[in-house]
N, C-alpha and C positions, 0 to 999 in steps of 0.2 A: 324635464325643463331644458336640458342640454340639447335634446333632439329638436327643439323648437328654433334653434339659432339659424338654420338655413332659411326658414320661412320669415323669421324676423329680419334677417339681413336683406332678404329679397325685398321685403316691404319698405325697408329704409332706402333702398336705391332705386326702386321702380319709378318714383316720381322725378328722379334726376334725368337729365338729358345724356344718358350714357348708352353705349352700344348695348343692345339687348342681350348679347352673348354674356356680358358681365353678370347680369341678373340671373341668367340661366345657369351659369356656373355656381353662383352663390347658392341658389336654390337646390342644386343637384349634386354638390360636391361630396355628399355623404351617401349617395346611392351606390350600392354594390352591384357588380356585374352579375352576381348570382341571385339578385333580388332581395337580399337581406338588409339592405340599407334603409335610409330614411331621407326625406319625409314621405315619399310616395311608393316605396318599395319597387321602383322601376328596375327592370332587368335587361341585361345585354344592351343591344343597340337602341333600346328605348331611352337610355341615358344619353344625353347630348355628348357628342365627341369631346368637346372641350372640358366638360365636367369629368369625363373618364380620365383625361390626362391629369387634371387637378387632383383627382382622388388619389392617384399614385404619388404625386408630388407632396400632397398634404400628409399622407401617412409617413413617407420618408422623412419629411421635415419634422413631424411630431416625434418620431423615434430618435432622430439624430440631434435634437435640440434639448437643452436643459429645460426642465419644467420645475415649478416650485416644489413638486412632490418627488422628483427623481432627477438624477443626472442623465445626460444624453447617453444613448446606447452607442457603442462603436459601430462603424460601418458594417463589420461582419455580423454583429448581433442584430442590427436593424434588418439586414438582408435575410437573416435566418428567420426572424419574426415575420417579415413580409412573405417569405416563401410558404410559411404555414398558413398564411391568410390569402394566398394568391387567388382563390376563387372569388375574392372581392373585386379583382382587377380585370380589366379587359385583357385577355391573354396576349393579343398582338401588341398592345401598348406596353404591357408588362415585359414582354420579351425585348422590345426596343429599349425600355428603361434599363434592364439588366445589361444589355450590350453597352449602353452609354456609361453605366457605372464601371463596368470592367475596363472600358477604354479611358477611365478617369476623366470623363467629360461631365460627370455629375458627382460632386463630392459633398459630404456633410458640411454644415456651417462650421466655420472656424470658431474656436472658443473666444469669447470676448475678453 
């Protein structure tokens, strides 16, 4: 059921007069660079560029934000988890992401 949310979200916005890239990102933000994602198991450059960016940001946000079932991971913990899953990410974009994190240009959300 959870794996249906990209397609359901896409269907919700496709009738709106939005930039088509928005729907493309919604539909593909859970595709993994190694082809193990969903809904279409796209691989590598088959995944739209913007969706590859959002994939990294979405994972980082999910790890560094409080959830009803767990507290947010620290920056170090989140990066360690992401490193173990790095085959899911575009390697060039992941490298840029790590550089920006190290330069403190990307920080986890502040506690509310």
